[in-house]
N, C-alpha and C positions, 0 to 999 in steps of 0.2 A: 349026794347029788353033784354031778359035774356037767356043766353045759357050755359048749363052745359058742361064742358069739363075737360080734365085731363092734368095736367102738366106732360109732358113726359121726363123731364130732368133727368139726372142720380142722383137721390136722393131717398133714401129709404122711405121717408115720403108719396110719392104717392098721392098727394093732388088732390081732385076733386074741380074744380074751377067753379065759376059763372062769366061769362063775361056779363057786362051790359053796354048798351049805353044810355047816357042821354045828350041831347044838343050837339050831335055830338062827345062826348068824351066817350071812352071805358075804363072801369075800371075792374080790376080782384079782386074777393073776394073769400071767402071760401064757399063751398057748405054747407048749414045748416044741412043736415041730413046724411052726410058721416062721419061715425065714425072715421076712421083714420085721417081725416083732423081736427077734434076737434074744428071746428068753426073759425080757423085762418090760414093764410098762411104767408110765410116768406117775409121779405122786398124785397128780390131779385126778387121774382115773382111779387109782387105788382108793382115793378118799371120796369118790363121788357118791357112793351109795347112801351115806347119811343124809344127803340132800333130799332124798325121796321122802323122808319122814320129818323134814324140817318144820318147825312151828311157824316159819315165815312163809310157807308155801300157800298159794292161792288154791282153794278147794271148792269154790262156787263162783258163778258169774257175779260181776259187780257193774252197776250202772251209775254214772254221775248225774245227780239230780240236785238242784239247788246248791251247787258248789261243793257237794259232798258225795262220796261213793256210798252206795247202798247195795247190800246183797240181794239177788233175785234168783228165781229158778231158771234152769236151762230153758224151759218152755217160754217163759216171759222174755228172756234175753234173745233167743233165736227168733221169736215172733216179732219183736221190735226191730231187730236187724233186718229181717226179711221184708218187713213192710217198708222200711226206709230204702232198702236196696231196690225193691221192685219199682218204687216211684222214681228213683234216680235213673234206673235203666230205661224206663219209658220216656223220661224227659231227655236224657242224654247219657248213653253208656259211658262216654269218656269222662263224665263227672265222677266216676268211680275209679279208684286207684288201688293197686296192690303193691306193697313192699314185702318181698319175700327174701329172707337172708339164708345163711348157711350155718346157723347154729347147729343144725344137724344136716349131714350130707345124705340122709335117707331119701330114696326116690319117692316115698309117699308124700313128702313135702311139696314136690312138684305138682301134685294134684291141685293145689290152690292156684298155681299159675294157669293150669289147664282150664279150670272153671272160670277164672276171671278173663282169660282170653276168649272163652266161649261167649261171655256176655258182652264183649267189646270194651272191657275196661282198660285203663292204662296200666302198664307194668313199669319196670325200671330198666335203665341202661347204665353201663359203666360198672365199676367195682371199686370197693375200698381196699381191695386185697392185691390182685395180681394182673389186672387186665392190660395195663400199659406194657408190662413186660411180655405178656402173651402176644400182643400185637407186634411188639418189636421182633420177637423170634419168628413169628409168622411172616413178617415182612422180609426178614433175612433168609429164612430157610423154606418158605412156602407152606409150612405146617408146624404145629406145635408138637414136638416129639423130642425124645432124649434117650440115652442109654438107661437101662435099669440100674438102680442104685447099687445093686450087688456088684456091678462092674468096678465100683470104687475099690473093691478088694484087690483088683488087679493093677491098680495105679502105680506108677513109678514116681509120681509127684502129685501133690494136691494143692490147689489154690482155693482158699475160702474167701470169697469176695463180698464184703459187706454183711456177712451172715454171722449171727450169734449162735453158738452151739446149743443154747437153750431153746432155740426156735425149732429144732428137730433133734431130739435126744438120740434117735437111732442113727441118723446121719453122723452126728457127733461121735457116736460110739464106733462107727466104721472108721472115721478119721483117727480117733485115738488108737484103735487097733493097728492101723497102718503105721502110725508114728512109732509105736512100740516095736514094729518090725524094721524100723530104720528108714521108712519112706519119708523124704523131706516134705514139709507142709508149710506153705506161706499164706499169710492172711493180709488182705487189704481192708482196712477198717477206719472208722472215725475215732475210735478209742481202743485202748489195749485191754481194758479191764475184763471184758467178757470173753476174750479169745486167747490171751497170751499163754494160758496154761495148756492150751490144746495144740498149738502149732510151734514150729521152730523159730519163726520170725514174723513180726508184724510191721507192715508199712502203713503209716497213717496218711490219710488224704482228707480234703475238705468235704464236709457233708454235701451230698448232691452233686459233687464235681468229679465223680468216678470216671465219667466219659473222657475227660481230658487226660487223665493218667493212662487209661487204657489205649487211647489213640497215640499218646507219646510212646508207649511200649511197642505198639504196632509199627510206628515209624522207625524205631530203633531196630526192630526185627527185620524190617525190609532193607534198611541200610546195611545191616550186617550180612544179609544174604539177598542180593538183588535178584537172584534167579529163583527165589522162593516161588513155588508153583501153585499152591492151592487157589490163588485168585484166578488162575486160568480156567478153573472149573466153573466159575460163576458167570451167570448172565450179568452183563455190564461190569465184568471184572476189570477191564481196562479203565473204566471211569472210576471205579472204586480205588484202584491203584493210584490214579492221578490225584484223586481227592486226598489220600493219605500223604502223598509226596508234597502236595501244595501246602499242607499245614506247617506252621512254624513251631518247632518243638519248644522254643523259649516261651511262646505264648501259651502253649498247652500246659507246661509245667508251672507257669505263673498262675494260671487259672485253678490248677489242682492244689497248689501249695506244696509241690514236691520238687525234689532235686533230680538232676539228670542221672545220678548214681542209683536212685531208687527206681526210676523208670527202667534203667538198664538191667537192674537186678530182676525185675519182673520179666523183661524180654528174655534174659538168659535162662530164667527158670522154665519158661515155655519152650525155649529152643532145646533144652536138655533132653526132652523126650516127648514123643507123640502120645505116650500113655500118661498125660497130665490131665487129671480130673479137675474141673472147675465147678465149685458149688456156689451158686449165685443167690443172693437174698431177694425176697420180694420187696424188702424195704428200699432197695436200689431205685425202684421206679415210683416210690411214694414221694417224689419231689417234682418241682417244676422241671420239665424236660427229662423226666425219669425214664421214659422209654428209650431215650438216646443213651442213657447210662447202660442199659441192658444191651442195646445194639452194639455199642462200642466194645464192651467186654466180649460179647458173642463173636464180633468180628476179629478180635485178637485171637480167640480160640480157633477161628476158621483159618486165619493166616498161619497159625502155629500147627495147623493140620491135626488137631486133636479131636475134632468133632467126629463122632461115630466110631472112634477107635476103641477097642477093648482096653479098659483101664483109663481111657481118656473120657471125653464127653463134656457137655455143658449141662449141669443139673439145675433146672429151674422148677418146672412142673409139667404135668400133662393134664388134659381135661379129665376131671374125676368122672365124667359121664361118657367118656369116649367109647365104652363098650355097652352103654345102655341106650335104648331107644328113648326118644323124647316126644311122646304123643302131644300134638298141638291142637288146641281148641280154637285157634284163630280162624275165623270164617270171613273176615274182611280185612281191609287195610288197617293196620293197628294205629291207634291215636299216638300222638307224641308221648314218649315215655318220660318218666321222672328220672333225672340224672342223680344217681346216688352221691357222687362227689359234690353236687350243687343242690342237694335236696331242699334246703331251706328256701333258696331263691325260686326253685321250680314249684314248690308247693304254694308259695305266695303268688307266682305268676299264673299258674294253671288253675289254682283255686278249686280243687275237687270238693264235691259235696260229701263224699264218703271215702274214707281211707281205711284199708285193712293192713295190718302189720303181722306177719307170720315169721317165726324163727329168726327174729332179728331184734336188736335194741338200737335203733338208729340214733336216738338222742345221745347215747353213750358213744357210738361208733363213728357217726358222720362228722365232717368238719363243722365247727361252730355249733357246739351243743346247745347253747342258749337260743340261737336263732332257730334251730331245728325244733326245739321244745315249743317255742312260741308259734312256729308254723303249724305244728301238730294241733295245738290248742285252738288255732284259728279255723281248723276244719270243722264243719258242723257236726259230723259224726266220725270219730276215729275208733275203730275196733282193734284191740290188741290181743293176740293170743300169746299167753305167757304163763309160766309156772310160778313166777315171783313178781313182787312189786318193783319192777325195774324202772329206770328213769323214763322209758317210753310208756310203760303201763300207767305211770302216774300222770302222764300227759294225755291219756285216752279219755273217751266218754263211755266206752264199754270195754270191760276186760273179761276175757274168757279163760278159764283154767285149763291148762294143757298137760298131757302126759309127757314125762321125760323118757329119754331113750331106753333105759332098762325096762320100761313098762310097755313096750310095743315092739312088734316085729317090723323090720324094714329091709331094704335092699340098698347096698352101697357100692360105689366104685372107689377109685383111689386117685389122688393127684400125684402119686409117685410110682405106683406099681400097676402093672397090667393084670388086674384081677377084679372080680366081683365077689362080694361076700354078703352073707345074711347077718343082720343084727337081730338076735332073737330076744323074745320077751323073757326077762329073768323073774320079774315079780309083776302082779297086776297093779294097775294104777289105783290111786285112792278113790273112794266113793266120791262122786260129784265131779270127777275129772274125765275129760274126753281126749282122744288123739286129734291131731290136726285133720287127719283124713275124715274122722267122724264128723267134726264140725263142718267141714266144707261139704260133705255128702248130705248132711241134714239140711244145711242151708240151701243147697241146690234143689232139694226136694220141695222146700217151702216156697221157692220163687219159680217153680215149675220148669227147671232146666234139666233135661235128660242128658246126663254126662256119658251114659253108656257103660259106666263102671260103678255098679252098686255095691261092690265089696273091695276092700283093699287088695285081696288076693288077685282079683281081675286086673286091677291097676298095675300091681307089681309084675304080673305076668306080661302085660303089654309093654313094660319097660325092659324086659329081658331081650337080648339079641336073638 
């Protein structure tokens, strides 16, 4: 048996897999003709299937009573959740909150958001991942877009800015392939360890201070060529030019911890060819003023006239749902959302009566894990959908066992490639385990909410363009 499917996890590589069964054993490999997968998959995916049968897996609902978790039936768990949810909705819908993450990029997970929007609950704002950089690029260019990563194969020069090759094995493979062809590759990083074997040269800068080095390189680029024209194409181009010229390069280099020679080397690298591809990390914007880091590097690429050029471009990401519809259940003005970067403080301030966590482990992922854990425990009822006893599950009052991605069908976009793919069911889920869609659908029926989508197939069809 061979089955083509998509890895739906939160990864920009968007691999298409082939699941094969031989002698009762299922293995995962790369689809041979899918260009972005490049004929290989990561070790994490290759080794994922044993997790399905893990002895640590949750296989029944659990409820916290008397300070200890006790197993209960699905009927009892959903009845108790529905009763509390119905009371909360009648009293104040905004006393209910949903935290939905992207452990899976499958469109079926968005059904939870649809349901909770429909009942008037709070959802979340912000991101722990890439939102500041997205806002930066949108502010610069008017939209979040970029060249397709296959264009890197046409580059005459490559700059890896703040990015570890391990964060995207397939982008790293394209860079390594280019370097073997003799294409020069330069990295700007905070340490050499993760990148020095991939590129020709590494320039170190202070963590979180990349904007100062990028602006210094932009200033040198303009001084070397006062007639440089890309800025003329921009709205407020003159103001942008005056801003760059007013900066003092000594102050910029002092802030970044770099020398003039290092900034000039970057400027020279960009001046050498418009076919210079810049691979920017999401980590660049996970700092105070991180959006400015992305804007400054993006502006340097703009001045060097590499944006949109074949072989050039600025590679950050695209919206993984850009080709999918987003059915909205919101029927009124939404209540104030919970800020993911400030989750502990917002939970304490807004004090929801009920909290649902789907496809995320916020205690592990959000800033200040201890404060987030205590804030979750302070909520009267916290329902966590998870397959394992994660940090967040241990802080819940009700834990529901959920199917993993090889056990259900789903629909996925990509944060790097213009494509939509199906993630197909490889094996059935264990007895006693439900999909997120099943949980939300059964919960909606219990509280008397007609979602209009009684099957996952109808929901996924509504998400198709």
